[in-house]
ChimeraX commands (.cxc) that place a marker at each C-alpha (Angstrom):
marker #1 position 196.13,255.59,63.42 radius 0.5
marker #1 position 193.79,254.71,66.26 radius 0.5
marker #1 position 194.83,254.96,69.91 radius 0.5
marker #1 position 193.11,254.03,73.14 radius 0.5
marker #1 position 192.46,257.73,73.75 radius 0.5
marker #1 position 190.28,257.91,70.63 radius 0.5
marker #1 position 188.46,254.59,70.14 radius 0.5
marker #1 position 186.41,254.09,67.00 radius 0.5
marker #1 position 183.47,251.70,67.14 radius 0.5
marker #1 position 182.80,249.21,69.90 radius 0.5
marker #1 position 185.27,247.09,71.81 radius 0.5
marker #1 position 185.10,244.33,74.40 radius 0.5
marker #1 position 187.28,242.77,77.07 radius 0.5
marker #1 position 186.68,239.06,77.60 radius 0.5
marker #1 position 188.01,236.81,80.36 radius 0.5
marker #1 position 188.35,233.12,79.49 radius 0.5
marker #1 position 189.45,230.46,81.97 radius 0.5
marker #1 position 190.04,226.91,80.69 radius 0.5
marker #1 position 188.42,227.85,77.39 radius 0.5
marker #1 position 185.18,229.00,79.05 radius 0.5
marker #1 position 184.14,232.66,78.92 radius 0.5
marker #1 position 183.42,233.81,82.46 radius 0.5
marker #1 position 183.05,237.58,82.05 radius 0.5
marker #1 position 182.74,240.21,79.31 radius 0.5
marker #1 position 182.47,243.99,79.36 radius 0.5
marker #1 position 181.91,246.21,76.34 radius 0.5
marker #1 position 182.56,249.83,75.55 radius 0.5
marker #1 position 182.48,252.29,72.71 radius 0.5
marker #1 position 183.15,255.87,71.73 radius 0.5
marker #1 position 180.94,257.19,74.55 radius 0.5
marker #1 position 182.35,254.82,77.17 radius 0.5
marker #1 position 186.12,254.94,76.78 radius 0.5
marker #1 position 187.09,253.77,80.26 radius 0.5
marker #1 position 185.91,250.24,80.99 radius 0.5
marker #1 position 187.22,247.75,83.51 radius 0.5
marker #1 position 186.77,244.03,83.83 radius 0.5
marker #1 position 186.67,243.07,87.49 radius 0.5
marker #1 position 186.39,239.44,88.47 radius 0.5
marker #1 position 187.46,237.44,91.49 radius 0.5
marker #1 position 188.91,234.13,90.34 radius 0.5
marker #1 position 187.54,231.16,92.26 radius 0.5
marker #1 position 188.79,227.63,92.65 radius 0.5
marker #1 position 185.63,226.42,90.90 radius 0.5
marker #1 position 186.65,228.28,87.72 radius 0.5
marker #1 position 189.46,225.77,87.19 radius 0.5
marker #1 position 187.40,222.62,87.81 radius 0.5
marker #1 position 185.88,220.87,84.82 radius 0.5
marker link #1:1,2 radius 0.2
marker link #1:2,3 radius 0.2
marker link #1:3,4 radius 0.2
marker link #1:4,5 radius 0.2
marker link #1:5,6 radius 0.2
marker link #1:6,7 radius 0.2
marker link #1:7,8 radius 0.2
marker link #1:8,9 radius 0.2
marker link #1:9,10 radius 0.2
marker link #1:10,11 radius 0.2
marker link #1:11,12 radius 0.2
marker link #1:12,13 radius 0.2
marker link #1:13,14 radius 0.2
marker link #1:14,15 radius 0.2
marker link #1:15,16 radius 0.2
marker link #1:16,17 radius 0.2
marker link #1:17,18 radius 0.2
marker link #1:18,19 radius 0.2
marker link #1:19,20 radius 0.2
marker link #1:20,21 radius 0.2
marker link #1:21,22 radius 0.2
marker link #1:22,23 radius 0.2
marker link #1:23,24 radius 0.2
marker link #1:24,25 radius 0.2
marker link #1:25,26 radius 0.2
marker link #1:26,27 radius 0.2
marker link #1:27,28 radius 0.2
marker link #1:28,29 radius 0.2
marker link #1:29,30 radius 0.2
marker link #1:30,31 radius 0.2
marker link #1:31,32 radius 0.2
marker link #1:32,33 radius 0.2
marker link #1:33,34 radius 0.2
marker link #1:34,35 radius 0.2
marker link #1:35,36 radius 0.2
marker link #1:36,37 radius 0.2
marker link #1:37,38 radius 0.2
marker link #1:38,39 radius 0.2
marker link #1:39,40 radius 0.2
marker link #1:40,41 radius 0.2
marker link #1:41,42 radius 0.2
marker link #1:42,43 radius 0.2
marker link #1:43,44 radius 0.2
marker link #1:44,45 radius 0.2
marker link #1:45,46 radius 0.2
marker link #1:46,47 radius 0.2
view
């Protein structure tokens, strides 16, 4: 069983707004603590 304390392989966090990817961060076994930081803007919701 895999837990977040012992990740195996690579993993990513993706932020999508209105079906459009606006930010992605990746991590792996050597980088267990990753954060996705993004300030949502009004323009992100306009098409």
